[in-house]
MIGU-29094 format. One record per residue: residue in three letters; chain; z, y, x of N, C-alpha, C in turn. Coordinates in nm, 4 decimals, always signed. Layout:
N
{residuo:ala | cadena:A | n.z:Z | n.y:Y | n.x:X | ca.z:Z | ca.y:Y | ca.x:X | c.z:Z | c.y:Y | c.x:X}
...
END
This chain:
86
{residuo:met | cadena:A | n.z:+1.7618 | n.y:+0.6950 | n.x:-0.5649 | ca.z:+1.6249 | ca.y:+0.6781 | ca.x:-0.5523 | c.z:+1.5210 | c.y:+0.5545 | c.x:-0.6043}
{residuo:arg | cadena:A | n.z:+1.4477 | n.y:+0.6150 | n.x:-0.7045 | ca.z:+1.3295 | ca.y:+0.4651 | ca.x:-0.7412 | c.z:+1.2041 | c.y:+0.5404 | c.x:-0.7059}
{residuo:tyr | cadena:A | n.z:+1.1302 | n.y:+0.4634 | n.x:-0.7533 | ca.z:+0.9653 | ca.y:+0.4758 | ca.x:-0.7396 | c.z:+0.8881 | c.y:+0.4321 | c.x:-0.8406}
{residuo:trp | cadena:A | n.z:+0.8342 | n.y:+0.5896 | n.x:-0.8670 | ca.z:+0.7525 | ca.y:+0.5563 | ca.x:-0.9818 | c.z:+0.5516 | c.y:+0.5503 | c.x:-0.9815}
{residuo:trp | cadena:A | n.z:+0.4945 | n.y:+0.4929 | n.x:-1.0478 | ca.z:+0.3538 | ca.y:+0.4858 | ca.x:-1.0258 | c.z:+0.2871 | c.y:+0.5317 | c.x:-1.1521}
{residuo:val | cadena:A | n.z:+0.2055 | n.y:+0.6567 | n.x:-1.1198 | ca.z:+0.1066 | ca.y:+0.7009 | ca.x:-1.2013 | c.z:+0.0031 | c.y:+0.7498 | c.x:-1.2282}
{residuo:asn | cadena:A | n.z:-0.0753 | n.y:+0.6589 | n.x:-1.3125 | ca.z:-0.2038 | ca.y:+0.6297 | ca.x:-1.3250 | c.z:-0.2946 | c.y:+0.7731 | c.x:-1.4024}
{residuo:his | cadena:A | n.z:-0.2946 | n.y:+0.9102 | n.x:-1.2905 | ca.z:-0.3572 | ca.y:+1.0069 | ca.x:-1.3526 | c.z:-0.5220 | c.y:+0.9485 | c.x:-1.4174}
{residuo:lys | cadena:A | n.z:-0.5890 | n.y:+1.0185 | n.x:-1.4679 | ca.z:-0.7254 | ca.y:+1.0304 | ca.x:-1.5339 | c.z:-0.7832 | c.y:+1.1180 | c.x:-1.5141}
{residuo:gln | cadena:A | n.z:-0.7939 | n.y:+1.1821 | n.x:-1.6094 | ca.z:-0.8669 | ca.y:+1.3000 | ca.x:-1.6191 | c.z:-0.8153 | c.y:+1.4379 | c.x:-1.5616}
{residuo:thr | cadena:A | n.z:-0.6784 | n.y:+1.4354 | n.x:-1.4913 | ca.z:-0.6079 | ca.y:+1.5646 | ca.x:-1.5008 | c.z:-0.5759 | c.y:+1.5304 | c.x:-1.3774}
{residuo:phe | cadena:A | n.z:-0.5235 | n.y:+1.4604 | n.x:-1.2635 | ca.z:-0.5149 | ca.y:+1.4229 | ca.x:-1.1410 | c.z:-0.5138 | c.y:+1.5884 | c.x:-1.0505}
{residuo:arg | cadena:A | n.z:-0.6132 | n.y:+1.6500 | n.x:-1.0737 | ca.z:-0.6006 | ca.y:+1.7823 | ca.x:-1.0151 | c.z:-0.5338 | c.y:+1.8597 | c.x:-0.9735}
{residuo:his | cadena:A | n.z:-0.5738 | n.y:+1.8542 | n.x:-1.1596 | ca.z:-0.4510 | ca.y:+2.0181 | ca.x:-1.2191 | c.z:-0.2724 | c.y:+1.9501 | c.x:-1.1905}
{residuo:glu | cadena:A | n.z:-0.2563 | n.y:+1.8519 | n.x:-1.1811 | ca.z:-0.1209 | ca.y:+1.8304 | ca.x:-1.1640 | c.z:-0.0547 | c.y:+1.7850 | c.x:-1.0210}
{residuo:phe | cadena:A | n.z:-0.1316 | n.y:+1.7018 | n.x:-0.9425 | ca.z:-0.0985 | ca.y:+1.6864 | ca.x:-0.8194 | c.z:-0.1368 | c.y:+1.8788 | c.x:-0.7137}
{residuo:ser | cadena:A | n.z:-0.2169 | n.y:+1.8950 | n.x:-0.7485 | ca.z:-0.2262 | ca.y:+2.0625 | ca.x:-0.6781 | c.z:-0.1224 | c.y:+2.1793 | c.x:-0.7640}
{residuo:gly | cadena:A | n.z:-0.0944 | n.y:+2.1708 | n.x:-0.9084 | ca.z:-0.0155 | ca.y:+2.2254 | ca.x:-0.9639 | c.z:+0.1656 | c.y:+2.1522 | c.x:-0.9259}
{residuo:gly | cadena:A | n.z:+0.1792 | n.y:+2.0107 | n.x:-0.8541 | ca.z:+0.3009 | ca.y:+2.0077 | ca.x:-0.8216 | c.z:+0.3718 | c.y:+1.9040 | c.x:-0.9823}
{residuo:tyr | cadena:A | n.z:+0.3335 | n.y:+1.9023 | n.x:-1.0519 | ca.z:+0.4142 | ca.y:+1.8402 | ca.x:-1.1569 | c.z:+0.3152 | c.y:+1.7772 | c.x:-1.1976}
{residuo:ile | cadena:A | n.z:+0.3497 | n.y:+1.6851 | n.x:-1.3308 | ca.z:+0.3440 | ca.y:+1.5878 | ca.x:-1.3959 | c.z:+0.3313 | c.y:+1.6249 | c.x:-1.5509}
{residuo:trp | cadena:A | n.z:+0.2665 | n.y:+1.5798 | n.x:-1.6740 | ca.z:+0.2116 | ca.y:+1.6307 | ca.x:-1.7503 | c.z:+0.1676 | c.y:+1.5128 | c.x:-1.8585}
{residuo:ser | cadena:A | n.z:+0.2293 | n.y:+1.4692 | n.x:-1.9602 | ca.z:+0.1968 | ca.y:+1.3784 | ca.x:-2.0474 | c.z:+0.1712 | c.y:+1.3950 | c.x:-2.1924}
{residuo:pro | cadena:A | n.z:+0.1212 | n.y:+1.4039 | n.x:-2.3301 | ca.z:+0.1950 | ca.y:+1.3960 | ca.x:-2.4281 | c.z:+0.3153 | c.y:+1.3298 | c.x:-2.4437}
{residuo:lys | cadena:A | n.z:+0.3922 | n.y:+1.3255 | n.x:-2.6015 | ca.z:+0.4965 | ca.y:+1.2852 | ca.x:-2.6008 | c.z:+0.4596 | c.y:+1.1697 | c.x:-2.7000}
{residuo:thr | cadena:A | n.z:+0.3788 | n.y:+1.2013 | n.x:-2.7928 | ca.z:+0.2996 | ca.y:+1.0162 | ca.x:-2.8471 | c.z:+0.2189 | c.y:+1.0079 | c.x:-2.7939}
{residuo:lys | cadena:A | n.z:+0.1156 | n.y:+0.8624 | n.x:-2.8991 | ca.z:-0.0117 | ca.y:+0.8779 | ca.x:-2.8795 | c.z:-0.0787 | c.y:+0.9466 | c.x:-2.9641}
{residuo:arg | cadena:A | n.z:-0.1917 | n.y:+0.9330 | n.x:-3.0193 | ca.z:-0.3032 | ca.y:+1.0432 | ca.x:-3.1059 | c.z:-0.1668 | c.y:+0.9607 | c.x:-3.2449}
{residuo:asp | cadena:A | n.z:-0.1902 | n.y:+0.8640 | n.x:-3.2628 | ca.z:-0.1373 | ca.y:+0.7738 | ca.x:-3.4065 | c.z:-0.0073 | c.y:+0.8760 | c.x:-3.4417}
{residuo:gly | cadena:A | n.z:+0.1290 | n.y:+0.9516 | n.x:-3.3528 | ca.z:+0.2013 | ca.y:+0.9976 | ca.x:-3.3459 | c.z:+0.3064 | c.y:+0.8688 | c.x:-3.3088}
{residuo:ser | cadena:A | n.z:+0.2906 | n.y:+0.7327 | n.x:-3.2551 | ca.z:+0.3437 | ca.y:+0.6455 | ca.x:-3.2442 | c.z:+0.4038 | c.y:+0.6444 | c.x:-3.1135}
{residuo:leu | cadena:A | n.z:+0.5139 | n.y:+0.6390 | n.x:-3.0569 | ca.z:+0.5784 | ca.y:+0.5494 | ca.x:-2.9357 | c.z:+0.4564 | c.y:+0.5096 | c.x:-2.8249}
{residuo:asn | cadena:A | n.z:+0.5011 | n.y:+0.6265 | n.x:-2.7350 | ca.z:+0.4249 | ca.y:+0.5308 | ca.x:-2.5867 | c.z:+0.5270 | c.y:+0.5399 | c.x:-2.4788}
{residuo:arg | cadena:A | n.z:+0.5319 | n.y:+0.3866 | n.x:-2.4207 | ca.z:+0.6250 | ca.y:+0.3349 | ca.x:-2.4109 | c.z:+0.6353 | c.y:+0.3904 | c.x:-2.1643}
{residuo:phe | cadena:A | n.z:+0.4518 | n.y:+0.4414 | n.x:-2.1831 | ca.z:+0.4853 | ca.y:+0.4832 | ca.x:-2.0721 | c.z:+0.5198 | c.y:+0.6589 | c.x:-2.0827}
{residuo:tyr | cadena:A | n.z:+0.4816 | n.y:+0.6883 | n.x:-2.1419 | ca.z:+0.5224 | ca.y:+0.8260 | ca.x:-2.2323 | c.z:+0.6773 | c.y:+0.8476 | c.x:-2.1842}
{residuo:glu | cadena:A | n.z:+0.7439 | n.y:+0.7687 | n.x:-2.2441 | ca.z:+0.8883 | ca.y:+0.7446 | ca.x:-2.2594 | c.z:+0.9639 | c.y:+0.6923 | c.x:-2.1407}
{residuo:thr | cadena:A | n.z:+0.9230 | n.y:+0.6462 | n.x:-2.0675 | ca.z:+0.9627 | ca.y:+0.6784 | ca.x:-1.9191 | c.z:+1.0105 | c.y:+0.7470 | c.x:-1.8162}
{residuo:met | cadena:A | n.z:+0.8912 | n.y:+0.8783 | n.x:-1.8492 | ca.z:+0.9295 | ca.y:+0.9395 | ca.x:-1.7710 | c.z:+1.0528 | c.y:+1.0136 | c.x:-1.8121}
{residuo:arg | cadena:A | n.z:+1.1452 | n.y:+0.9989 | n.x:-1.8827 | ca.z:+1.2400 | ca.y:+1.0575 | ca.x:-1.8818 | c.z:+1.3623 | c.y:+0.9700 | c.x:-1.7846}
{residuo:glu | cadena:A | n.z:+1.2954 | n.y:+0.8737 | n.x:-1.8024 | ca.z:+1.3864 | ca.y:+0.7969 | ca.x:-1.6328 | c.z:+1.3817 | c.y:+0.9148 | c.x:-1.5251}
{residuo:val | cadena:A | n.z:+1.3004 | n.y:+0.9679 | n.x:-1.4598 | ca.z:+1.2771 | ca.y:+1.0023 | ca.x:-1.3748 | c.z:+1.3868 | c.y:+1.0772 | c.x:-1.3182}
{residuo:val | cadena:A | n.z:+1.4408 | n.y:+1.1144 | n.x:-1.2140 | ca.z:+1.5427 | ca.y:+1.1645 | ca.x:-1.2021 | c.z:+1.5537 | c.y:+1.2556 | c.x:-1.0285}
{residuo:pro | cadena:A | n.z:+1.5694 | n.y:+1.3715 | n.x:-1.0037 | ca.z:+1.5538 | ca.y:+1.4455 | ca.x:-0.8433 | c.z:+1.5548 | c.y:+1.3729 | c.x:-0.7756}
{residuo:gly | cadena:A | n.z:+1.4592 | n.y:+1.3674 | n.x:-0.6794 | ca.z:+1.5180 | ca.y:+1.1986 | ca.x:-0.5234 | c.z:+1.4011 | c.y:+1.1474 | c.x:-0.6068}
{residuo:asp | cadena:A | n.z:+1.3454 | n.y:+1.0879 | n.x:-0.6621 | ca.z:+1.2499 | ca.y:+0.9374 | ca.x:-0.6891 | c.z:+1.1632 | c.y:+0.9897 | c.x:-0.6340}
{residuo:val | cadena:A | n.z:+1.0580 | n.y:+0.8575 | n.x:-0.6582 | ca.z:+0.9163 | ca.y:+0.9019 | ca.x:-0.5180 | c.z:+0.8400 | c.y:+0.8593 | c.x:-0.6537}
{residuo:ile | cadena:A | n.z:+0.7238 | n.y:+0.9573 | n.x:-0.6312 | ca.z:+0.6496 | ca.y:+0.9142 | ca.x:-0.7348 | c.z:+0.5028 | c.y:+0.8885 | c.x:-0.6603}
{residuo:phe | cadena:A | n.z:+0.4279 | n.y:+0.7860 | n.x:-0.6716 | ca.z:+0.3275 | ca.y:+0.7633 | ca.x:-0.6185 | c.z:+0.1740 | c.y:+0.7818 | c.x:-0.7450}
{residuo:ser | cadena:A | n.z:+0.1054 | n.y:+0.9334 | n.x:-0.6865 | ca.z:-0.0345 | ca.y:+0.9109 | ca.x:-0.7773 | c.z:-0.1413 | c.y:+0.8210 | c.x:-0.7515}
{residuo:tyr | cadena:A | n.z:-0.1713 | n.y:+0.7846 | n.x:-0.8797 | ca.z:-0.3178 | ca.y:+0.6279 | ca.x:-0.8490 | c.z:-0.4640 | c.y:+0.7303 | c.x:-0.8862}
{residuo:ala | cadena:A | n.z:-0.5089 | n.y:+0.7530 | n.x:-0.8402 | ca.z:-0.6429 | ca.y:+0.8712 | ca.x:-0.9579 | c.z:-0.7874 | c.y:+0.7491 | c.x:-0.8935}
{residuo:gly | cadena:A | n.z:-0.8981 | n.y:+0.7024 | n.x:-0.9115 | ca.z:-1.0124 | ca.y:+0.7244 | ca.x:-0.8678 | c.z:-0.9820 | c.y:+0.5601 | c.x:-0.7859}
{residuo:gly | cadena:A | n.z:-0.9314 | n.y:+0.4721 | n.x:-0.8491 | ca.z:-0.9287 | ca.y:+0.3771 | ca.x:-0.7831 | c.z:-0.8518 | c.y:+0.3469 | c.x:-0.6437}
{residuo:val | cadena:A | n.z:-0.7658 | n.y:+0.4402 | n.x:-0.6364 | ca.z:-0.7081 | ca.y:+0.4848 | ca.x:-0.4941 | c.z:-0.5879 | c.y:+0.5335 | c.x:-0.5195}
{residuo:ile | cadena:A | n.z:-0.4451 | n.y:+0.5319 | n.x:-0.4167 | ca.z:-0.3301 | ca.y:+0.6462 | ca.x:-0.4466 | c.z:-0.3762 | c.y:+0.7693 | c.x:-0.3903}
{residuo:arg | cadena:A | n.z:-0.3843 | n.y:+0.8935 | n.x:-0.4309 | ca.z:-0.4438 | ca.y:+0.9922 | ca.x:-0.3901 | c.z:-0.2843 | c.y:+1.0602 | c.x:-0.2943}
{residuo:gly | cadena:A | n.z:-0.1541 | n.y:+1.0152 | n.x:-0.3613 | ca.z:-0.0650 | ca.y:+1.0891 | ca.x:-0.2743 | c.z:+0.0212 | c.y:+1.0950 | c.x:-0.3177}
{residuo:phe | cadena:A | n.z:+0.2297 | n.y:+1.1460 | n.x:-0.2913 | ca.z:+0.2742 | ca.y:+1.0943 | ca.x:-0.4005 | c.z:+0.3756 | c.y:+1.2154 | c.x:-0.3675}
{residuo:gly | cadena:A | n.z:+0.4725 | n.y:+1.2520 | n.x:-0.4709 | ca.z:+0.6072 | ca.y:+1.3196 | ca.x:-0.4853 | c.z:+0.7251 | c.y:+1.3155 | c.x:-0.4400}
{residuo:ile | cadena:A | n.z:+0.7674 | n.y:+1.3841 | n.x:-0.4601 | ca.z:+0.9460 | ca.y:+1.3469 | ca.x:-0.5069 | c.z:+0.9956 | c.y:+1.4188 | c.x:-0.6204}
{residuo:ala | cadena:A | n.z:+1.0200 | n.y:+1.3523 | n.x:-0.7237 | ca.z:+1.0957 | ca.y:+1.4460 | ca.x:-0.8383 | c.z:+1.1767 | c.y:+1.5729 | c.x:-0.7879}
{residuo:lys | cadena:A | n.z:+1.1342 | n.y:+1.6610 | n.x:-0.8477 | ca.z:+1.2536 | ca.y:+1.8018 | ca.x:-0.8030 | c.z:+1.3257 | c.y:+1.8028 | c.x:-0.9435}
{residuo:thr | cadena:A | n.z:+1.3008 | n.y:+1.7703 | n.x:-1.0416 | ca.z:+1.3427 | ca.y:+1.7509 | ca.x:-1.1422 | c.z:+1.3572 | c.y:+1.6797 | c.x:-1.2727}
{residuo:his | cadena:A | n.z:+1.4696 | n.y:+1.6639 | n.x:-1.3704 | ca.z:+1.4558 | ca.y:+1.5577 | ca.x:-1.4568 | c.z:+1.3054 | c.y:+1.6344 | c.x:-1.5377}
{residuo:cys | cadena:A | n.z:+1.2418 | n.y:+1.5465 | n.x:-1.6615 | ca.z:+1.1075 | ca.y:+1.5737 | ca.x:-1.6914 | c.z:+1.2800 | c.y:+1.7121 | c.x:-1.8541}
{residuo:tyr | cadena:A | n.z:+1.1116 | n.y:+1.7437 | n.x:-1.8924 | ca.z:+1.1303 | ca.y:+1.8561 | ca.x:-1.9358 | c.z:+1.0196 | c.y:+1.8978 | c.x:-2.0667}
{residuo:thr | cadena:A | n.z:+1.0482 | n.y:+1.9517 | n.x:-2.2256 | ca.z:+0.9481 | ca.y:+1.9978 | ca.x:-2.2773 | c.z:+0.8615 | c.y:+2.0848 | c.x:-2.2418}
{residuo:ser | cadena:A | n.z:+0.6985 | n.y:+2.0772 | n.x:-2.2356 | ca.z:+0.6289 | ca.y:+2.1688 | ca.x:-2.1674 | c.z:+0.5124 | c.y:+2.2188 | c.x:-2.2468}
{residuo:pro | cadena:A | n.z:+0.4567 | n.y:+2.2839 | n.x:-2.2924 | ca.z:+0.3281 | ca.y:+2.3012 | ca.x:-2.3315 | c.z:+0.2083 | c.y:+2.2639 | c.x:-2.2617}
{residuo:arg | cadena:A | n.z:+0.1096 | n.y:+2.1972 | n.x:-2.3119 | ca.z:+0.0104 | ca.y:+2.1162 | ca.x:-2.2440 | c.z:-0.0483 | c.y:+2.2355 | c.x:-2.1591}
{residuo:pro | cadena:A | n.z:-0.0878 | n.y:+2.2454 | n.x:-1.9915 | ca.z:-0.1252 | ca.y:+2.3561 | ca.x:-1.8838 | c.z:-0.2625 | c.y:+2.3940 | c.x:-1.9768}
{residuo:asp | cadena:A | n.z:-0.2670 | n.y:+2.5153 | n.x:-1.9063 | ca.z:-0.3327 | ca.y:+2.5852 | ca.x:-2.0094 | c.z:-0.5017 | c.y:+2.5499 | c.x:-1.9191}
{residuo:glu | cadena:A | n.z:-0.4228 | n.y:+2.5067 | n.x:-1.7711 | ca.z:-0.5392 | ca.y:+2.5218 | ca.x:-1.6353 | c.z:-0.5799 | c.y:+2.3411 | c.x:-1.6725}
{residuo:phe | cadena:A | n.z:-0.5568 | n.y:+2.2514 | n.x:-1.8049 | ca.z:-0.6463 | ca.y:+2.1396 | ca.x:-1.8619 | c.z:-0.7928 | c.y:+2.1852 | c.x:-1.9055}
{residuo:gly | cadena:A | n.z:-0.8048 | n.y:+2.3050 | n.x:-1.9707 | ca.z:-0.9191 | ca.y:+2.3599 | ca.x:-2.0077 | c.z:-0.9227 | c.y:+2.2312 | c.x:-2.1539}
{residuo:his | cadena:A | n.z:-1.0315 | n.y:+2.2443 | n.x:-2.1533 | ca.z:-1.1193 | ca.y:+2.1157 | ca.x:-2.2223 | c.z:-1.0194 | c.y:+1.9897 | c.x:-2.2163}
{residuo:ile | cadena:A | n.z:-1.0056 | n.y:+1.9906 | n.x:-2.0827 | ca.z:-0.9212 | ca.y:+1.8055 | ca.x:-2.0949 | c.z:-0.7760 | c.y:+1.8109 | c.x:-2.1733}
{residuo:gly | cadena:A | n.z:-0.8221 | n.y:+1.6946 | n.x:-2.2141 | ca.z:-0.6954 | ca.y:+1.6659 | ca.x:-2.3593 | c.z:-0.6734 | c.y:+1.7302 | c.x:-2.4095}
{residuo:glu | cadena:A | n.z:-0.7871 | n.y:+1.7981 | n.x:-2.5128 | ca.z:-0.7603 | ca.y:+1.8889 | ca.x:-2.5774 | c.z:-0.6951 | c.y:+1.8027 | c.x:-2.6950}
{residuo:ile | cadena:A | n.z:-0.7509 | n.y:+1.6772 | n.x:-2.7287 | ca.z:-0.6902 | ca.y:+1.5707 | ca.x:-2.8487 | c.z:-0.5569 | c.y:+1.5610 | c.x:-2.8576}
{residuo:trp | cadena:A | n.z:-0.4862 | n.y:+1.5974 | n.x:-2.7022 | ca.z:-0.3322 | ca.y:+1.5668 | ca.x:-2.7137 | c.z:-0.2501 | c.y:+1.6952 | c.x:-2.7795}
{residuo:asp | cadena:A | n.z:-0.1555 | n.y:+1.6150 | n.x:-2.7985 | ca.z:-0.0565 | ca.y:+1.7445 | ca.x:-2.8777 | c.z:-0.0702 | c.y:+1.8507 | c.x:-2.7327}
{residuo:asp | cadena:A | n.z:+0.0250 | n.y:+1.9558 | n.x:-2.8421 | ca.z:+0.0104 | ca.y:+2.0896 | ca.x:-2.7414 | c.z:+0.1759 | c.y:+2.0859 | c.x:-2.6611}
{residuo:ile | cadena:A | n.z:+0.2860 | n.y:+2.0101 | n.x:-2.6569 | ca.z:+0.4077 | ca.y:+2.0081 | ca.x:-2.6272 | c.z:+0.3694 | c.y:+1.8232 | c.x:-2.5751}
{residuo:gly | cadena:A | n.z:+0.4599 | n.y:+1.9058 | n.x:-2.5322 | ca.z:+0.4538 | ca.y:+1.7194 | ca.x:-2.3805 | c.z:+0.5752 | c.y:+1.6842 | c.x:-2.3493}
END
């Protein structure tokens, strides 16, 4: 079991209440982002702390390995500049 820290900015409410974490796969310029790549290391049973608005807002236990998924519809206009697949 490992521990992970996630800095949520705009999407904390959606992700935490939905029980998931989503991020784009690359930066805007198409280059790799070390933090996005780290999501590939999470395994079921790992503890994930969710930090938003200057405080730890909650934690969860990973249920699956990461997988490719479309940008959640519930984000609405939030993150429109992100790729559609993350």
